[in-house]
N, C-alpha and C positions, 0 to 999 in steps of 0.2 A: 542579516536575516536570522532570526531565532528559528532554528530547525527543530526545536523541541519545545514548542509553546504549550500552554494549557488552553485547550479549545473546548467550549461547551455548547452543545446543541440541545434540542428538545429531549432527545432520548439518550444521547451519548456524551461522555466526557473523554477527551483525549488528553493524555498527560505524558510527560517523559517516562520512558521505560526505565525500570529500576531493577537491580539484581534480585531484590526480594519478590519480583513478579514471576520468577521462574515456575514455581509450582502451579499457579493459576494459569499462566500462559501455556505451559505444557499440557495442562488438562484440556484446554481449548483446542490445542493442536494435535493431540494424541488420537487422531481419527483418520484412518487411511482414506476415507472418502473426501476429506478436505483437500487432500493432495493428489488425488488420482489423475487429474489432468495437468497438474503442475509439472514443470521440467524436473524438479526435485521431488519426485513422487514418493520417495521414502522418508520425507521430512517428518512424518508422524512417529518415527522411531526416535527414542530418547537420545542416542548418540548423535544422530544427524541433526535433530532439533537443537541440541546443546550447542553445536557449532554455529547454527543460524542465530541463536540467542546471544552467544558470546560476541559474534560479529556485529550484531545490532548494537550492543552496549559499547563495543570498541570504536565503532565508526561515528557514533552519535546520530542524532536525527531520528531515532526510533521513538515511537509513541505507543503506549498501551491504550487499547480501546476498551472502555468500560461502559456497561449497560447501567444507566443511572437508576433504573427501577430496582434491579437486583444487587447492584454494586459489584457484579462479577466482571472480571477481565474476560473479554470475549474474542480478542484478537489483537493484532498490531499492524502498524504500517510505518513507513519511514519517509523522510525527506533527505535526499543525498544529492551529491553532485551539484551543489550550489555554484553557479558561474555568473559573474557580472557582465561578461562579454555579450555584445549584440542585444542589448535590452534586458539581459538577465534571464536565467533559467534555473530550474531545480527539477530533480527527478523525484517523483512520488512512486513508491512501489514497495515490494517485499510485503505486500498486504495479504493477510488472511483473516477470515472470520470463522468462528465456530458455526457448524451447520445449523444450530438453533437460530442463527441470525442471517440466514440466507434468504431473507424475504425481499431483497432488493432495496428496501427502504434504509436499512442499516448502512449498506455500502454508499448509497447516495448521500446520506447525511454525513458520513465520515469524509467522503471526498469533497462535499460542499464546504465543510469546515476547513479542511486542509487547503483547498484551492483559494478560498476567500483570504486566508492568511498569506499564502504564497504570492498572490497577485498584488499585495501591498508592496512587494519587493521586486518581482520579476515580471517579464512580459510573456513567458512561455513556461508551461509545465510539461515535462516528458514522462512517459510511462513505458518502461521496458517490459514486454510481455512475451512469454514463451510462444513461439510460432504455432504450436499445436494445442495451446491452452485455450480451447474454444469457449469455455465458461468465462474466463477473464477477458477475452477479446469481445464477447457479446456485452459484458458489463461495461467495457470501455465505450462501446457505441452508445449504450443507454445513457451514459453520463456526458455525452457530447464529444468524446475523444475522436480524433481523426487520425487514420493510419498515415504515418509519415513515410516519405520515400527514403529517409535515412536508414542505414543498416544498423540493426540492433546487435549484430555480431553474435558470436558463439560464446556462451558463458559456461565455464566448468562448474558443474554441480556435483554433489555427492552421488547422484544417479548417473553421471556421465555428462558429456558435452550436450548443450541445448542451444539451438538457434533462437534468437529473439527478434521481435519487430518492435518498432517504436510508434506509440500513439502520442499525440500532442493535443494540448488545449492551450490556446492563446488567451490573453486577458480579454480580447474582444470576443472570442468564441464563448468564453465563460459568461460575459455580460449578456450575450444574446442566446445562451444555451439553456438546456433543461435543468441545470442545477441552480441557476441564479433566481431564486424565488423571492 
């Protein structure tokens, strides 16, 4: 599975994150309101975001999200934890969008593109979400995510430990869900 494909939709282009995306991506992330409900609520700070950015480059699977109309980098997401066992799975996450694109349509298009790609290779996509990140949890429900009984564990963030939950979408759920237009 290519975890860093180029995916193009009506309004978005997703492409592999590159080191030279730093300035544009940090400009999109440098807003405390983007991170206020996120477990790493101080990720808008340059030092904290730098660690996030470097981790994304090091692990692979990171995608820059580009608004095709303006050509601007407006956020990023990742595909990690690719596993072939039990029909295959991959985790989509570490997603953020600039507030200018919090219209709901942008997240839906981005996730639709990523899920269509992932389901060519796997039977299930997981999303690890901060337990108290109500904005992301609501977004998961809107795109057809189902809260799993699997434990998301506690993740160490720059802001301290944060408990996570796992949402999932299966290939069948996607085929019958709100994103498969």
